[in-house]
C-alpha positions as YAML, in Angstrom:
chain: A
units: angstrom
residues:
- id: 1
  name: MET
  ca: [0.00, 0.00, 0.00]
- id: 2
  name: LYS
  ca: [2.81, 2.39, 0.92]
- id: 3
  name: THR
  ca: [4.61, 1.59, -2.35]
- id: 4
  name: VAL
  ca: [1.46, 2.31, -4.35]
- id: 5
  name: LEU
  ca: [1.06, 5.71, -2.66]
- id: 6
  name: ILE
  ca: [4.69, 6.56, -3.34]
- id: 7
  name: LEU
  ca: [4.31, 5.60, -7.01]
- id: 8
  name: LEU
  ca: [1.12, 7.64, -7.31]
- id: 9
  name: ALA
  ca: [2.76, 10.65, -5.66]
- id: 10
  name: GLY
  ca: [5.78, 10.32, -7.95]
- id: 11
  name: GLY
  ca: [3.55, 10.10, -11.02]
- id: 12
  name: LEU
  ca: [1.59, 13.15, -9.92]
- id: 13
  name: LEU
  ca: [4.81, 15.13, -9.43]
- id: 14
  name: LEU
  ca: [6.02, 14.06, -12.84]
- id: 15
  name: LEU
  ca: [2.79, 15.22, -14.49]
- id: 16
  name: LEU
  ca: [2.78, 18.51, -12.61]
- id: 17
  name: GLY
  ca: [6.46, 19.07, -13.35]
- id: 18
  name: ASN
  ca: [5.97, 18.56, -17.08]
- id: 19
  name: GLY
  ca: [2.95, 20.83, -17.08]
- id: 20
  name: CYS
  ca: [5.00, 23.59, -15.48]
- id: 21
  name: LEU
  ca: [7.38, 23.64, -18.42]
- id: 22
  name: SER
  ca: [4.92, 25.69, -20.43]
- id: 23
  name: ILE
  ca: [4.45, 28.34, -17.75]
- id: 24
  name: GLY
  ca: [6.60, 31.35, -18.54]
- id: 25
  name: SER
  ca: [8.00, 29.80, -21.70]
- id: 26
  name: ASP
  ca: [8.83, 31.99, -24.65]
- id: 27
  name: PRO
  ca: [5.87, 32.12, -27.07]
- id: 28
  name: SER
  ca: [8.22, 32.18, -30.08]
- id: 29
  name: ARG
  ca: [9.49, 28.67, -29.19]
- id: 30
  name: ASN
  ca: [12.92, 29.94, -28.24]
- id: 31
  name: LEU
  ca: [14.82, 27.97, -25.66]
- id: 32
  name: ALA
  ca: [15.84, 31.28, -24.08]
- id: 33
  name: SER
  ca: [15.43, 34.96, -24.92]
- id: 34
  name: VAL
  ca: [16.20, 38.48, -23.74]
- id: 35
  name: THR
  ca: [14.98, 41.87, -24.86]
- id: 36
  name: ILE
  ca: [17.60, 44.47, -25.69]
- id: 37
  name: THR
  ca: [16.67, 48.13, -25.95]
- id: 38
  name: ASN
  ca: [18.15, 51.08, -27.81]
- id: 39
  name: GLN
  ca: [20.91, 49.15, -29.58]
- id: 40
  name: PRO
  ca: [21.49, 48.87, -33.34]
- id: 41
  name: ASP
  ca: [21.46, 45.38, -34.86]
- id: 42
  name: GLN
  ca: [25.16, 45.66, -35.71]
- id: 43
  name: ALA
  ca: [26.09, 46.15, -32.03]
- id: 44
  name: ILE
  ca: [23.86, 43.23, -30.99]
- id: 45
  name: VAL
  ca: [25.40, 40.95, -33.62]
- id: 46
  name: GLN
  ca: [28.94, 41.97, -32.60]
- id: 47
  name: ALA
  ca: [28.25, 41.38, -28.89]
- id: 48
  name: THR
  ca: [26.60, 38.03, -29.66]
- id: 49
  name: THR
  ca: [29.56, 36.89, -31.76]
- id: 50
  name: ASN
  ca: [32.02, 37.96, -29.05]
- id: 51
  name: VAL
  ca: [30.19, 36.16, -26.25]
- id: 52
  name: PHE
  ca: [29.76, 32.92, -28.18]
- id: 53
  name: ALA
  ca: [33.42, 32.99, -29.27]
- id: 54
  name: ARG
  ca: [34.49, 33.41, -25.62]
- id: 55
  name: HIS
  ca: [32.55, 30.23, -24.84]
- id: 56
  name: GLY
  ca: [34.25, 28.12, -27.51]
- id: 57
  name: PHE
  ca: [31.73, 28.50, -30.35]
- id: 58
  name: THR
  ca: [32.63, 29.22, -33.95]
- id: 59
  name: ALA
  ca: [30.35, 31.27, -36.15]
- id: 60
  name: GLY
  ca: [28.59, 29.51, -38.99]
- id: 61
  name: ALA
  ca: [26.10, 30.66, -41.58]
- id: 62
  name: ALA
  ca: [24.36, 33.96, -40.90]
- id: 63
  name: GLY
  ca: [21.26, 35.54, -42.31]
- id: 64
  name: SER
  ca: [19.73, 38.96, -41.95]
- id: 65
  name: ASP
  ca: [17.98, 37.98, -38.72]
- id: 66
  name: GLN
  ca: [19.85, 34.91, -37.44]
- id: 67
  name: LEU
  ca: [23.30, 33.68, -36.50]
- id: 68
  name: ILE
  ca: [24.44, 30.06, -36.16]
- id: 69
  name: PHE
  ca: [27.18, 28.97, -33.77]
- id: 70
  name: ARG
  ca: [28.74, 25.53, -33.25]
- id: 71
  name: ARG
  ca: [31.16, 23.91, -30.86]
- id: 72
  name: PRO
  ca: [32.13, 20.31, -30.14]
- id: 73
  name: GLY
  ca: [29.76, 18.45, -27.85]
- id: 74
  name: THR
  ca: [30.73, 17.52, -24.31]
- id: 75
  name: LEU
  ca: [31.80, 14.05, -23.23]
- id: 76
  name: ALA
  ca: [28.25, 13.44, -22.00]
- id: 77
  name: ASP
  ca: [26.82, 14.57, -25.36]
- id: 78
  name: ASN
  ca: [29.15, 12.20, -27.20]
- id: 79
  name: LEU
  ca: [28.34, 9.30, -24.90]
- id: 80
  name: ALA
  ca: [24.63, 9.88, -25.45]
- id: 81
  name: TYR
  ca: [24.59, 10.61, -29.19]
- id: 82
  name: GLY
  ca: [28.04, 9.91, -30.64]
- id: 83
  name: ASN
  ca: [29.43, 6.72, -32.10]
- id: 84
  name: ALA
  ca: [32.75, 5.62, -30.60]
- id: 85
  name: LEU
  ca: [33.03, 2.71, -33.02]
- id: 86
  name: PHE
  ca: [33.28, 5.05, -36.02]
- id: 87
  name: ASP
  ca: [34.74, 8.00, -34.07]
- id: 88
  name: GLU
  ca: [31.71, 10.16, -34.89]
- id: 89
  name: LYS
  ca: [31.52, 13.22, -32.70]
- id: 90
  name: VAL
  ca: [28.52, 15.28, -31.76]
- id: 91
  name: SER
  ca: [28.46, 19.06, -32.02]
- id: 92
  name: LEU
  ca: [26.26, 21.62, -30.31]
- id: 93
  name: GLN
  ca: [24.54, 24.08, -32.62]
- id: 94
  name: VAL
  ca: [22.88, 27.25, -31.36]
- id: 95
  name: VAL
  ca: [20.69, 29.34, -33.63]
- id: 96
  name: VAL
  ca: [20.31, 32.93, -32.43]
- id: 97
  name: LYS
  ca: [17.49, 35.01, -33.90]
- id: 98
  name: LEU
  ca: [16.92, 38.74, -33.74]
- id: 99
  name: SER
  ca: [13.35, 40.00, -33.94]
- id: 100
  name: HIS
  ca: [12.23, 43.60, -33.56]
- id: 101
  name: VAL
  ca: [9.61, 44.06, -30.87]
- id: 102
  name: ASP
  ca: [9.24, 47.76, -31.66]
- id: 103
  name: THR
  ca: [11.46, 50.59, -32.92]
- id: 104
  name: HIS
  ca: [13.54, 50.60, -29.72]
- id: 105
  name: ALA
  ca: [13.53, 46.94, -28.66]
- id: 106
  name: THR
  ca: [14.96, 43.77, -30.15]
- id: 107
  name: ARG
  ca: [14.29, 40.26, -28.85]
- id: 108
  name: LEU
  ca: [17.36, 38.04, -28.99]
- id: 109
  name: GLY
  ca: [16.26, 34.42, -28.79]
- id: 110
  name: CYS
  ca: [17.97, 31.11, -29.32]
- id: 111
  name: SER
  ca: [17.33, 27.44, -29.86]
- id: 112
  name: ALA
  ca: [19.93, 24.71, -29.47]
- id: 113
  name: GLU
  ca: [20.40, 21.17, -30.67]
- id: 114
  name: LEU
  ca: [22.95, 18.41, -30.64]
- id: 115
  name: VAL
  ca: [23.98, 17.45, -34.15]
- id: 116
  name: GLN
  ca: [25.31, 14.05, -35.23]
- id: 117
  name: GLU
  ca: [27.21, 13.82, -38.51]
- id: 118
  name: ALA
  ca: [27.29, 17.62, -38.82]
- id: 119
  name: ASN
  ca: [29.40, 17.50, -42.00]
- id: 120
  name: ASP
  ca: [27.16, 15.06, -43.86]
- id: 121
  name: SER
  ca: [23.83, 16.49, -45.03]
- id: 122
  name: PHE
  ca: [22.51, 12.99, -45.80]
- id: 123
  name: LEU
  ca: [23.34, 11.42, -42.41]
- id: 124
  name: GLU
  ca: [22.97, 14.52, -40.23]
- id: 125
  name: ASP
  ca: [20.63, 13.97, -37.28]
- id: 126
  name: THR
  ca: [19.57, 16.56, -34.72]
- id: 127
  name: HIS
  ca: [18.38, 16.30, -31.12]
- id: 128
  name: PRO
  ca: [16.80, 19.48, -29.70]
- id: 129
  name: ILE
  ca: [17.90, 20.75, -26.31]
- id: 130
  name: HIS
  ca: [14.84, 20.79, -24.06]
- id: 131
  name: LEU
  ca: [13.62, 23.40, -21.60]
- id: 132
  name: LEU
  ca: [15.06, 21.54, -18.63]
- id: 133
  name: ARG
  ca: [18.56, 22.29, -20.00]
- id: 134
  name: LYS
  ca: [18.00, 25.95, -20.93]
- id: 135
  name: ALA
  ca: [20.03, 27.58, -18.12]
- id: 136
  name: PRO
  ca: [23.38, 27.79, -20.01]
- id: 137
  name: TYR
  ca: [21.67, 29.46, -22.98]
- id: 138
  name: GLU
  ca: [19.86, 31.94, -20.76]
- id: 139
  name: ALA
  ca: [23.22, 32.77, -19.20]
- id: 140
  name: LEU
  ca: [24.80, 33.38, -22.63]
- id: 141
  name: LEU
  ca: [22.00, 35.74, -23.64]
- id: 142
  name: ARG
  ca: [22.19, 37.62, -20.32]
- id: 143
  name: GLU
  ca: [25.95, 37.99, -20.86]
- id: 144
  name: ILE
  ca: [25.28, 39.51, -24.30]
- id: 145
  name: LYS
  ca: [22.84, 41.94, -22.73]
- id: 146
  name: ARG
  ca: [25.40, 42.90, -20.03]
- id: 147
  name: GLN
  ca: [28.07, 43.42, -22.69]
- id: 148
  name: LEU
  ca: [25.72, 45.94, -24.27]
- id: 149
  name: GLY
  ca: [25.44, 47.79, -20.96]
- id: 150
  name: GLN
  ca: [21.99, 46.55, -19.96]
...
């Protein structure tokens, strides 16, 4: 009886915990975001590039409203998604998007995923980073905002 109550309580906590993920989440489906005010796009892009470079990322393709950064995955990432038999490594890819909220505010948001076979468009496979692991990305965006004096 005690075991059943513990299992029921654990299940209830699991359901409530998963439900809480949507509370306060970014409506644009970003993993993390910050709003930056009174800064030109060029300054935001430069600060973003500097912060990601300081954290071991290299810049990839860029568009008018997004930047892509990559770095090698951690040991844990490679154990989970890599292939030691064929020495296939996993990389972490972060896509940073700029969107104008109004004439004086820009939302800087990001999504992140682990990428297997990053150099092979046919075999490439991605695994999104979930909300439970968003803290490092929030910290990067807050650092960008601080670098811009906010």
